[in-house]
C-alpha positions as CSV (number, residue, x, y, z in Angstrom):
1,M,0.3,-0.1,0.0
2,A,3.0,2.2,1.1
3,D,4.4,1.8,-2.4
4,D,1.0,2.9,-4.6
5,L,0.6,5.8,-2.0
6,F,4.0,7.4,-2.9
7,K,3.8,6.6,-6.1
8,A,0.5,8.7,-6.6
9,L,2.0,11.4,-4.4
10,A,5.0,11.6,-6.7
11,D,3.4,13.2,-9.7
12,P,2.4,17.0,-9.6
13,T,-0.7,16.7,-11.6
14,R,-2.1,14.1,-9.2
15,R,-1.1,16.4,-6.5
16,T,-3.1,19.3,-8.1
17,I,-6.0,16.7,-8.5
18,L,-6.1,16.2,-4.9
19,D,-5.8,19.7,-4.1
20,E,-8.8,20.4,-6.4
21,L,-11.0,17.3,-4.4
22,T,-9.7,19.3,-1.1
23,E,-11.3,22.4,-1.9
24,K,-14.6,20.3,-3.4
25,S,-15.0,16.7,-2.8
26,G,-17.6,14.7,-4.9
27,Q,-16.7,16.2,-8.4
28,T,-17.3,14.3,-11.3
29,L,-14.7,13.9,-14.1
30,F,-15.9,16.3,-16.1
31,E,-15.7,19.2,-13.4
32,I,-12.5,17.6,-12.5
33,C,-11.3,18.0,-15.9
34,A,-12.5,21.9,-16.2
35,R,-10.8,22.7,-12.9
36,L,-7.7,21.8,-14.3
37,S,-8.0,23.4,-17.5
38,M,-9.6,26.7,-16.1
39,K,-7.7,27.2,-12.8
40,Y,-4.0,25.7,-14.0
41,Q,-4.1,26.0,-17.8
42,L,-3.5,22.2,-17.4
43,G,-3.7,20.7,-21.5
44,I,-4.7,17.1,-20.0
45,S,-7.3,14.8,-21.5
46,R,-10.2,13.5,-20.4
47,Q,-8.3,10.1,-20.4
48,G,-5.4,11.1,-18.9
49,V,-7.1,12.7,-16.2
50,S,-8.8,9.7,-15.5
51,Q,-5.7,7.3,-15.6
52,H,-4.4,9.7,-12.6
53,L,-7.7,9.0,-10.8
54,A,-7.5,5.4,-11.3
55,V,-3.6,5.9,-10.0
56,L,-5.3,7.8,-6.6
57,E,-8.1,5.2,-6.3
58,A,-5.5,2.3,-6.2
59,A,-3.7,4.2,-3.5
60,G,-6.8,4.8,-1.5
61,L,-6.6,8.4,-2.0
62,V,-9.7,8.7,-3.8
63,E,-12.9,7.0,-3.5
64,T,-15.5,6.7,-5.9
65,R,-19.3,6.6,-5.9
66,R,-22.1,6.4,-8.6
67,E,-25.6,8.2,-8.6
68,G,-26.9,7.1,-11.7
69,R,-25.1,8.2,-14.9
70,Y,-22.6,10.1,-12.6
71,K,-19.5,8.9,-11.2
72,F,-18.1,10.8,-8.1
73,H,-14.6,11.6,-6.6
74,D,-14.1,12.1,-3.1
75,L,-10.9,12.6,-1.2
76,N,-9.8,10.1,1.3
77,T,-7.0,11.2,3.9
78,A,-7.1,7.7,5.8
79,P,-3.7,6.9,3.6
80,L,-1.9,9.9,4.4
81,R,-2.5,9.8,8.5
82,Q,-0.8,6.2,8.2
83,I,2.0,7.8,7.0
84,T,2.0,10.1,9.8
85,E,1.5,7.5,12.2
86,R,4.3,5.4,10.7
87,W,6.7,7.9,10.9
88,P,5.6,10.0,13.9
89,A,7.7,13.2,14.7
90,P,9.6,13.5,18.1
91,D,7.8,15.1,21.1
92,P,9.9,18.3,21.5
93,S,8.4,18.4,25.2
94,G,9.8,14.8,26.0
95,P,13.1,14.1,27.8
96,T,16.1,14.6,25.5
97,E,19.0,12.2,25.6
98,S,22.4,13.4,26.3
99,T,25.7,11.6,25.0
100,P,28.2,11.3,27.6
């Protein structure tokens, strides 16, 4: 799972898609493509965005749901929390070790 997650986060376009889903979760492919084109001037095809979404979904960062003929994409931050729990930052208020 961690390999898929890091692979998904390695691409700047996928990070931009995650940024857009952070602003507005529950977007269709059409909405995501329009926002990427208008806001970031990304000239990426619908098929390209769909492939990026598939990578994000495989990593668990995006969940999809169908309502009628529409497929909505929602952000899932649980995998990111797993990373922070795997490598927690040291507690700055805890005891410090001194070397003799």
